[in-house]
MOPAC internal coordinates of N, CA, C and O (Angstrom, degrees):
PM7 1SCF
backbone

  N    0.0000 0     0.00 0     0.00 0    0    0    0
  C    1.4446 1     0.00 0     0.00 0    1    0    0
  C    1.5260 1   108.51 1     0.00 0    2    1    0
  O    1.2310 1   120.80 1   -50.38 1    3    2    1
  N    1.3214 1   116.08 1   129.62 1    3    2    1
  C    1.4603 1   120.69 1   178.86 1    5    3    2
  C    1.5247 1   110.31 1   -76.80 1    6    5    3
  O    1.2310 1   121.11 1   -40.79 1    7    6    5
  N    1.3303 1   115.48 1   139.21 1    7    6    5
  C    1.4534 1   121.21 1   178.12 1    9    7    6
  C    1.5176 1   107.90 1  -154.37 1   10    9    7
  O    1.2310 1   120.38 1   -51.11 1   11   10    9
  N    1.3282 1   116.88 1   128.89 1   11   10    9
  C    1.4565 1   120.86 1   178.71 1   13   11   10
  C    1.5155 1   112.16 1   105.55 1   14   13   11
  O    1.2310 1   121.32 1    17.05 1   15   14   13
  N    1.3423 1   115.08 1  -162.95 1   15   14   13
  C    1.4579 1   121.82 1  -177.92 1   17   15   14
  C    1.5198 1   111.03 1   -99.40 1   18   17   15
  O    1.2310 1   120.98 1   -39.80 1   19   18   17
  N    1.3238 1   115.73 1   140.20 1   19   18   17
  C    1.4523 1   123.02 1   176.10 1   21   19   18
  C    1.5235 1   106.61 1  -124.39 1   22   21   19
  O    1.2310 1   120.78 1   -65.45 1   23   22   21
  N    1.3173 1   116.11 1   114.55 1   23   22   21
  C    1.4569 1   122.56 1  -170.05 1   25   23   22
  C    1.5233 1   110.95 1  -109.55 1   26   25   23
  O    1.2310 1   121.04 1   -42.02 1   27   26   25
  N    1.3423 1   115.62 1   137.98 1   27   26   25
  C    1.4573 1   123.12 1   176.19 1   29   27   26
  C    1.5191 1   108.47 1  -117.10 1   30   29   27
  O    1.2310 1   120.88 1   -41.70 1   31   30   29
  N    1.3256 1   115.92 1   138.30 1   31   30   29
  C    1.4649 1   121.76 1   178.67 1   33   31   30
  C    1.5162 1   109.12 1  -113.82 1   34   33   31
  O    1.2310 1   120.58 1   -26.59 1   35   34   33
  N    1.3506 1   116.50 1   153.41 1   35   34   33
  C    1.4559 1   119.91 1   177.29 1   37   35   34
  C    1.5308 1   109.94 1   -80.20 1   38   37   35
  O    1.2310 1   120.29 1     1.04 1   39   38   37
  N    1.3231 1   117.05 1  -178.96 1   39   38   37
  C    1.4699 1   122.04 1  -176.30 1   41   39   38
  C    1.5310 1   112.53 1   -62.38 1   42   41   39
  O    1.2310 1   120.13 1   158.81 1   43   42   41
  N    1.3394 1   117.35 1   -21.19 1   43   42   41
  C    1.4691 1   121.18 1   179.33 1   45   43   42
  C    1.5246 1   112.08 1   -96.10 1   46   45   43
  O    1.2310 1   120.46 1  -172.60 1   47   46   45
  N    1.3284 1   116.73 1     7.40 1   47   46   45
  C    1.4621 1   120.89 1   176.89 1   49   47   46
  C    1.5201 1   114.31 1    82.82 1   50   49   47
  O    1.2310 1   120.28 1  -165.54 1   51   50   49
  N    1.3224 1   117.07 1    14.46 1   51   50   49
  C    1.4603 1   120.63 1  -179.89 1   53   51   50
  C    1.5289 1   110.04 1   -93.08 1   54   53   51
  O    1.2310 1   120.81 1   -33.36 1   55   54   53
  N    1.3244 1   116.05 1   146.64 1   55   54   53
  C    1.4582 1   121.84 1   177.64 1   57   55   54
  C    1.5227 1   109.82 1   -54.95 1   58   57   55
  O    1.2310 1   120.09 1   -51.30 1   59   58   57
  N    1.3334 1   117.43 1   128.70 1   59   58   57
  C    1.4565 1   121.59 1  -178.68 1   61   59   58
  C    1.5283 1   111.61 1  -117.33 1   62   61   59
  O    1.2310 1   120.10 1   127.69 1   63   62   61
  N    1.3363 1   117.42 1   -52.31 1   63   62   61
  C    1.4704 1   122.07 1  -176.36 1   65   63   62
  C    1.5236 1   108.96 1  -142.96 1   66   65   63
  O    1.2310 1   120.93 1   -36.93 1   67   66   65
  N    1.3240 1   115.82 1   143.07 1   67   66   65
  C    1.4639 1   121.23 1   175.01 1   69   67   66
  C    1.5268 1   108.13 1  -131.49 1   70   69   67
  O    1.2310 1   120.71 1   -60.42 1   71   70   69
  N    1.3383 1   116.24 1   119.58 1   71   70   69
  C    1.4648 1   122.36 1   176.32 1   73   71   70
  C    1.5265 1   107.26 1  -103.15 1   74   73   71
  O    1.2310 1   120.29 1   -43.26 1   75   74   73
  N    1.3316 1   117.06 1   136.74 1   75   74   73
  C    1.4612 1   121.36 1   179.99 1   77   75   74
  C    1.5218 1   109.51 1  -122.13 1   78   77   75
  O    1.2310 1   121.13 1   -50.01 1   79   78   77
  N    1.3475 1   115.44 1   129.99 1   79   78   77
  C    1.4607 1   122.59 1   178.77 1   81   79   78
  C    1.5195 1   109.39 1  -124.38 1   82   81   79
  O    1.2310 1   120.67 1   -29.80 1   83   82   81
  N    1.3354 1   116.33 1   150.20 1   83   82   81
  C    1.4579 1   121.88 1   174.81 1   85   83   82
  C    1.5204 1   107.17 1  -131.91 1   86   85   83
  O    1.2310 1   120.65 1   -71.30 1   87   86   85
  N    1.3266 1   116.35 1   108.70 1   87   86   85
  C    1.4664 1   122.01 1  -178.55 1   89   87   86
  C    1.5226 1   112.31 1    51.97 1   90   89   87
  O    1.2310 1   120.52 1  -135.24 1   91   90   89
  N    1.3314 1   116.61 1    44.76 1   91   90   89
  C    1.4429 1   121.82 1   176.68 1   93   91   90
  C    1.5212 1   115.09 1    86.14 1   94   93   91
  O    1.2310 1   119.84 1   170.29 1   95   94   93
  N    1.3248 1   117.91 1    -9.71 1   95   94   93
  C    1.4713 1   121.54 1   179.01 1   97   95   94
  C    1.5246 1   108.90 1   -91.98 1   98   97   95
  O    1.2310 1   120.97 1   -46.75 1   99   98   97
  N    1.3311 1   115.76 1   133.25 1   99   98   97
  C    1.4614 1   121.59 1   178.63 1  101   99   98
  C    1.5270 1   108.10 1   -73.02 1  102  101   99
  O    1.2310 1   120.14 1   -62.78 1  103  102  101
  N    1.3277 1   117.34 1   117.22 1  103  102  101
  C    1.4614 1   122.17 1  -177.69 1  105  103  102
  C    1.5269 1   110.65 1   -93.09 1  106  105  103
  O    1.2310 1   120.36 1   129.82 1  107  106  105
  N    1.3320 1   116.92 1   -50.18 1  107  106  105
  C    1.4605 1   119.66 1  -178.03 1  109  107  106
  C    1.5226 1   110.84 1  -164.71 1  110  109  107
  O    1.2310 1   121.70 1   -14.54 1  111  110  109
  N    1.3171 1   114.35 1   165.46 1  111  110  109
  C    1.4515 1   119.82 1   167.43 1  113  111  110
  C    1.5203 1   108.15 1  -140.54 1  114  113  111
  O    1.2310 1   121.09 1   -36.40 1  115  114  113
  N    1.3116 1   115.51 1   143.60 1  115  114  113
  C    1.4514 1   122.22 1   179.13 1  117  115  114
  C    1.5191 1   108.14 1  -123.30 1  118  117  115
  O    1.2310 1   121.04 1   -44.55 1  119  118  117
  N    1.3291 1   115.61 1   135.45 1  119  118  117
  C    1.4602 1   122.10 1   176.33 1  121  119  118
  C    1.5262 1   106.25 1  -113.99 1  122  121  119
  O    1.2310 1   120.75 1   -41.99 1  123  122  121
  N    1.3454 1   116.17 1   138.01 1  123  122  121
  C    1.4585 1   120.76 1  -173.00 1  125  123  122
  C    1.5165 1   112.52 1  -115.92 1  126  125  123
  O    1.2310 1   121.55 1   -31.34 1  127  126  125
  N    1.3549 1   114.65 1   148.66 1  127  126  125
  C    1.4628 1   120.86 1   167.69 1  129  127  126
  C    1.5256 1   106.54 1   -69.42 1  130  129  127
  O    1.2310 1   119.55 1   -16.75 1  131  130  129
  N    1.3128 1   118.47 1   163.25 1  131  130  129
  C    1.4646 1   122.72 1  -178.80 1  133  131  130
  C    1.5306 1   113.69 1   -53.19 1  134  133  131
  O    1.2310 1   118.22 1   141.13 1  135  134  133
  N    1.3438 1   120.99 1   -38.87 1  135  134  133
  C    1.4688 1   118.67 1  -179.63 1  137  135  134
  C    1.5296 1   114.59 1   -73.32 1  138  137  135
  O    1.2310 1   119.81 1  -179.42 1  139  138  137
  N    1.3394 1   117.97 1     0.58 1  139  138  137
  C    1.4616 1   120.43 1   178.95 1  141  139  138
  C    1.5131 1   114.22 1    96.16 1  142  141  139
  O    1.2310 1   119.72 1  -174.09 1  143  142  141
  N    1.3197 1   118.14 1     5.91 1  143  142  141
  C    1.4634 1   121.60 1   176.06 1  145  143  142
  C    1.5313 1   108.65 1   -87.39 1  146  145  143
  O    1.2310 1   120.93 1   -39.72 1  147  146  145
  N    1.3392 1   115.83 1   140.28 1  147  146  145
  C    1.4528 1   119.87 1  -177.31 1  149  147  146
  C    1.5276 1   111.07 1   -65.09 1  150  149  147
  O    1.2310 1   120.81 1   -47.58 1  151  150  149
  N    1.3369 1   116.06 1   132.42 1  151  150  149
  C    1.4626 1   122.61 1   177.34 1  153  151  150
  C    1.5251 1   110.56 1   -94.14 1  154  153  151
  O    1.2310 1   120.94 1   133.32 1  155  154  153
  N    1.3444 1   115.81 1   -46.68 1  155  154  153
  C    1.4577 1   119.62 1   175.46 1  157  155  154
  C    1.5164 1   109.54 1  -154.41 1  158  157  155
  O    1.2310 1   122.00 1   -21.66 1  159  158  157
  N    1.3245 1   113.78 1   158.34 1  159  158  157
  C    1.4567 1   121.04 1   179.07 1  161  159  158
  C    1.5199 1   108.23 1  -137.69 1  162  161  159
  O    1.2310 1   120.75 1   -48.78 1  163  162  161
  N    1.3327 1   116.16 1   131.22 1  163  162  161
  C    1.4566 1   122.15 1   172.94 1  165  163  162
  C    1.5198 1   105.98 1  -106.93 1  166  165  163
  O    1.2310 1   120.85 1   -62.10 1  167  166  165
  N    1.3369 1   115.98 1   117.90 1  167  166  165
  C    1.4547 1   121.28 1  -174.47 1  169  167  166
  C    1.5238 1   109.68 1  -110.97 1  170  169  167
  O    1.2310 1   120.71 1   -79.51 1  171  170  169
  N    1.3438 1   116.25 1   100.49 1  171  170  169
  C    1.4559 1   121.70 1  -179.90 1  173  171  170
  C    1.5211 1   111.77 1   -75.41 1  174  173  171
  O    1.2310 1   120.04 1   161.35 1  175  174  173
  N    1.3388 1   117.53 1   -18.65 1  175  174  173
  C    1.4532 1   121.43 1   178.53 1  177  175  174
  C    1.5309 1   110.92 1   -75.64 1  178  177  175
  O    1.2310 1   120.50 1   167.05 1  179  178  177
  N    1.3350 1   116.65 1   -12.95 1  179  178  177
  C    1.4686 1   121.21 1   178.42 1  181  179  178
  C    1.5292 1   108.75 1  -120.31 1  182  181  179
  O    1.2310 1   120.38 1   -95.77 1  183  182  181
  N    1.3510 1   116.88 1    84.23 1  183  182  181
  C    1.4634 1   118.94 1   179.19 1  185  183  182
  C    1.5239 1   110.93 1   -67.52 1  186  185  183
  O    1.2310 1   120.66 1   -23.29 1  187  186  185
  N    1.3144 1   116.34 1   156.71 1  187  186  185
  C    1.4592 1   121.65 1   176.20 1  189  187  186
  C    1.5310 1   108.13 1   -71.45 1  190  189  187
  O    1.2310 1   120.64 1   -33.29 1  191  190  189
  N    1.3031 1   116.37 1   146.71 1  191  190  189
  C    1.4646 1   121.92 1  -176.69 1  193  191  190
  C    1.5217 1   111.37 1   -52.81 1  194  193  191
  O    1.2310 1   120.78 1   -56.97 1  195  194  193
  N    1.3288 1   116.12 1   123.03 1  195  194  193
  C    1.4490 1   121.69 1   175.72 1  197  195  194
  C    1.5144 1   116.03 1    74.07 1  198  197  195
  O    1.2310 1   119.63 1  -169.25 1  199  198  197
  N    1.3255 1   118.30 1    10.75 1  199  198  197
  C    1.4652 1   121.02 1  -176.31 1  201  199  198
  C    1.5280 1   110.34 1  -117.74 1  202  201  199
  O    1.2310 1   120.40 1   -67.37 1  203  202  201
  N    1.3223 1   116.85 1   112.63 1  203  202  201
  C    1.4620 1   120.77 1   175.29 1  205  203  202
  C    1.5213 1   109.33 1   -67.91 1  206  205  203
  O    1.2310 1   120.73 1   -32.18 1  207  206  205
  N    1.3320 1   116.21 1   147.82 1  207  206  205
  C    1.4615 1   122.34 1   174.47 1  209  207  206
  C    1.5316 1   112.18 1    54.86 1  210  209  207
  O    1.2310 1   120.62 1  -140.57 1  211  210  209
  N    1.3239 1   116.42 1    39.43 1  211  210  209
  C    1.4590 1   120.79 1  -179.24 1  213  211  210
  C    1.5264 1   110.08 1  -116.53 1  214  213  211
  O    1.2310 1   120.93 1    -6.38 1  215  214  213
  N    1.3215 1   115.83 1   173.62 1  215  214  213
  C    1.4526 1   122.49 1  -179.67 1  217  215  214
  C    1.5222 1   109.42 1  -144.97 1  218  217  215
  O    1.2310 1   120.95 1   -30.23 1  219  218  217
  N    1.3207 1   115.79 1   149.77 1  219  218  217
  C    1.4540 1   120.69 1   173.40 1  221  219  218
  C    1.5247 1   107.66 1   -91.52 1  222  221  219
  O    1.2310 1   120.84 1   -45.45 1  223  222  221
  N    1.3251 1   116.00 1   134.55 1  223  222  221
  C    1.4648 1   121.67 1  -178.41 1  225  223  222
  C    1.5286 1   108.21 1  -115.22 1  226  225  223
  O    1.2310 1   121.06 1   -50.52 1  227  226  225
  N    1.3298 1   115.57 1   129.48 1  227  226  225
  C    1.4580 1   121.41 1   178.46 1  229  227  226
  C    1.5249 1   108.51 1  -114.40 1  230  229  227
  O    1.2310 1   120.58 1   -41.14 1  231  230  229
  N    1.3335 1   116.50 1   138.86 1  231  230  229
  C    1.4646 1   122.36 1   177.00 1  233  231  230
  C    1.5201 1   108.78 1  -118.19 1  234  233  231
  O    1.2310 1   120.71 1   -39.62 1  235  234  233
  N    1.3297 1   116.25 1   140.38 1  235  234  233
  C    1.4611 1   122.19 1  -177.27 1  237  235  234
  C    1.5232 1   110.17 1  -126.32 1  238  237  235
  O    1.2310 1   120.98 1   -28.81 1  239  238  237
  N    1.3371 1   115.74 1   151.19 1  239  238  237
  C    1.4629 1   118.62 1   172.90 1  241  239  238
  C    1.5261 1   108.72 1   -86.04 1  242  241  239
  O    1.2310 1   119.93 1     0.46 1  243  242  241
  N    1.3244 1   117.73 1  -179.54 1  243  242  241
  C    1.4675 1   120.84 1  -174.72 1  245  243  242
  C    1.5214 1   113.65 1   -70.95 1  246  245  243
  O    1.2310 1   119.76 1   170.27 1  247  246  245
  N    1.3470 1   118.06 1    -9.73 1  247  246  245
  C    1.4657 1   120.75 1   176.39 1  249  247  246
  C    1.5207 1   111.19 1   -91.52 1  250  249  247
  O    1.2310 1   120.33 1   173.18 1  251  250  249
  N    1.3429 1   116.98 1    -6.82 1  251  250  249
  C    1.4557 1   121.27 1  -179.23 1  253  251  250
  C    1.5170 1   113.82 1    96.84 1  254  253  251
  O    1.2310 1   119.96 1  -177.83 1  255  254  253
  N    1.3275 1   117.67 1     2.17 1  255  254  253
  C    1.4623 1   121.92 1   179.46 1  257  255  254
  C    1.5241 1   109.60 1   -80.69 1  258  257  255
  O    1.2310 1   120.57 1   -48.85 1  259  258  257
  N    1.3571 1   116.51 1   131.15 1  259  258  257
  C    1.4555 1   119.83 1   177.82 1  261  259  258
  C    1.5237 1   108.62 1   -69.91 1  262  261  259
  O    1.2310 1   120.51 1   -51.81 1  263  262  261
  N    1.3244 1   116.62 1   128.19 1  263  262  261
  C    1.4592 1   120.81 1  -177.21 1  265  263  262
  C    1.5230 1   113.10 1  -110.94 1  266  265  263
  O    1.2310 1   120.22 1   163.71 1  267  266  265
  N    1.3423 1   117.19 1   -16.29 1  267  266  265
  C    1.4589 1   119.31 1  -177.39 1  269  267  266
  C    1.5189 1   110.20 1  -161.65 1  270  269  267
  O    1.2310 1   120.82 1   -35.45 1  271  270  269
  N    1.3289 1   116.03 1   144.55 1  271  270  269
  C    1.4615 1   122.48 1   172.31 1  273  271  270
  C    1.5209 1   106.02 1  -121.64 1  274  273  271
  O    1.2310 1   120.38 1   -42.21 1  275  274  273
  N    1.3238 1   116.87 1   137.79 1  275  274  273
  C    1.4521 1   121.08 1  -175.13 1  277  275  274
  C    1.5242 1   109.49 1  -140.22 1  278  277  275
  O    1.2310 1   120.82 1    -0.40 1  279  278  277
  N    1.3169 1   116.04 1   179.60 1  279  278  277
  C    1.4546 1   122.05 1  -179.25 1  281  279  278
  C    1.5262 1   109.24 1  -130.81 1  282  281  279
  O    1.2310 1   120.61 1   -41.77 1  283  282  281
  N    1.3272 1   116.43 1   138.23 1  283  282  281
  C    1.4574 1   121.54 1   179.72 1  285  283  282
  C    1.5252 1   109.29 1  -137.52 1  286  285  283
  O    1.2310 1   121.41 1   -19.89 1  287  286  285
  N    1.3179 1   114.90 1   160.11 1  287  286  285
  C    1.4589 1   121.57 1   178.61 1  289  287  286
  C    1.5151 1   108.62 1  -139.54 1  290  289  287
  O    1.2310 1   120.29 1   -31.60 1  291  290  289
  N    1.3154 1   117.04 1   148.40 1  291  290  289
  C    1.4600 1   120.37 1   178.16 1  293  291  290
  C    1.5233 1   110.29 1   -74.05 1  294  293  291
  O    1.2310 1   121.10 1   -48.33 1  295  294  293
  N    1.3108 1   115.50 1   131.67 1  295  294  293
  C    1.4666 1   121.33 1   175.55 1  297  295  294
  C    1.5246 1   108.30 1   -85.20 1  298  297  295
  O    1.2310 1   120.45 1    -6.60 1  299  298  297
  N    1.3104 1   116.75 1   173.40 1  299  298  297
  C    1.4648 1   122.20 1   179.88 1  301  299  298
  C    1.5275 1   110.53 1   -57.48 1  302  301  299
  O    1.2310 1   119.86 1   143.33 1  303  302  301
  N    1.3352 1   117.87 1   -36.67 1  303  302  301
  C    1.4620 1   121.03 1  -178.62 1  305  303  302
  C    1.5272 1   113.14 1   -81.07 1  306  305  303
  O    1.2310 1   119.70 1  -176.89 1  307  306  305
  N    1.3580 1   118.18 1     3.11 1  307  306  305
  C    1.4643 1   122.29 1   178.12 1  309  307  306
  C    1.5106 1   114.20 1    91.34 1  310  309  307
  O    1.2310 1   120.21 1   165.53 1  311  310  309
  N    1.3367 1   117.21 1   -14.47 1  311  310  309
  C    1.4609 1   119.96 1   178.28 1  313  311  310
  C    1.5212 1   109.39 1   -74.93 1  314  313  311
  O    1.2310 1   120.94 1   -18.87 1  315  314  313
  N    1.3331 1   115.81 1   161.13 1  315  314  313
  C    1.4516 1   120.14 1   177.30 1  317  315  314
  C    1.5188 1   110.52 1   -88.51 1  318  317  315
  O    1.2310 1   120.81 1   -40.32 1  319  318  317
  N    1.3268 1   116.07 1   139.68 1  319  318  317
  C    1.4554 1   121.61 1   172.07 1  321  319  318
  C    1.5208 1   106.90 1  -118.83 1  322  321  319
  O    1.2310 1   120.58 1   -37.82 1  323  322  321
  N    1.3111 1   116.50 1   142.18 1  323  322  321
  C    1.4517 1   120.96 1  -177.40 1  325  323  322
  C    1.5221 1   109.54 1   -84.51 1  326  325  323
  O    1.2310 1   121.30 1   -38.00 1  327  326  325
  N    1.3411 1   115.12 1   142.00 1  327  326  325
  C    1.4563 1   121.84 1  -179.45 1  329  327  326
  C    1.5244 1   109.69 1  -111.31 1  330  329  327
  O    1.2310 1   120.53 1   -27.89 1  331  330  329
  N    1.3378 1   116.59 1   152.11 1  331  330  329
  C    1.4562 1   118.87 1   171.96 1  333  331  330
  C    1.5205 1   108.73 1   -85.69 1  334  333  331
  O    1.2310 1   119.73 1     0.71 1  335  334  333
  N    1.3250 1   118.12 1  -179.29 1  335  334  333
  C    1.4622 1   120.80 1  -175.36 1  337  335  334
  C    1.5223 1   113.42 1   -64.50 1  338  337  335
  O    1.2310 1   119.66 1   163.51 1  339  338  337
  N    1.3369 1   118.26 1   -16.49 1  339  338  337
  C    1.4654 1   122.17 1   177.78 1  341  339  338
  C    1.5249 1   112.53 1   -95.44 1  342  341  339
  O    1.2310 1   120.03 1  -175.71 1  343  342  341
  N    1.3285 1   117.55 1     4.29 1  343  342  341
  C    1.4497 1   121.34 1   179.16 1  345  343  342
  C    1.5141 1   114.42 1    83.56 1  346  345  343
  O    1.2310 1   119.90 1  -168.12 1  347  346  345
  N    1.3310 1   117.80 1    11.88 1  347  346  345
  C    1.4602 1   122.46 1   179.08 1  349  347  346
  C    1.5277 1   108.87 1   -93.38 1  350  349  347
  O    1.2310 1   120.76 1   -43.14 1  351  350  349
  N    1.3281 1   116.16 1   136.86 1  351  350  349
  C    1.4698 1   120.28 1  -179.52 1  353  351  350
  C    1.5160 1   109.52 1   -62.08 1  354  353  351
  O    1.2310 1   121.16 1   -51.99 1  355  354  353
  N    1.3372 1   115.39 1   128.01 1  355  354  353
  C    1.4632 1   120.73 1   177.59 1  357  355  354
  C    1.5070 1   109.24 1   -77.93 1  358  357  355
  O    1.2310 1   120.06 1   -33.66 1  359  358  357
  N    1.3295 1   117.49 1   146.34 1  359  358  357
  C    1.4704 1   119.28 1   177.18 1  361  359  358
  C    1.5247 1   110.53 1   -65.78 1  362  361  359
  O    1.2310 1   120.92 1   -32.06 1  363  362  361
  N    1.3191 1   115.85 1   147.94 1  363  362  361
  C    1.4693 1   120.99 1   179.15 1  365  363  362
  C    1.5128 1   109.10 1   -66.51 1  366  365  363
  O    1.2310 1   121.45 1   -34.44 1  367  366  365
  N    1.3395 1   114.84 1   145.56 1  367  366  365
  C    1.4624 1   119.69 1   175.99 1  369  367  366
  C    1.5111 1   108.82 1   -75.15 1  370  369  367
  O    1.2310 1   120.94 1   -40.28 1  371  370  369
  N    1.3298 1   115.80 1   139.72 1  371  370  369
  C    1.4646 1   118.76 1  -179.67 1  373  371  370
  C    1.4997 1   110.96 1  -100.73 1  374  373  371
  O    1.2310 1   120.10 1   180.00 1  375  374  373

């Protein structure tokens, strides 16, 4: 059972991704810009209002300022799909 943080570094030894689990449950993952500033965070511990099996997604600029909050849900294949404010899956960007 996975528990705790699992960290991945890039080829230059810089923090790249951090996955966090609590007793086997996926809590969050953070992806970082090369200088170590967070680029985005998917927080499974904070589901979107009224959405089962969803996650809140935060996006940050290179200074660390949050620029966007979004909502995602796990698809059948395990990948995340983005939801609109009504909980409807948004069409993929082409």
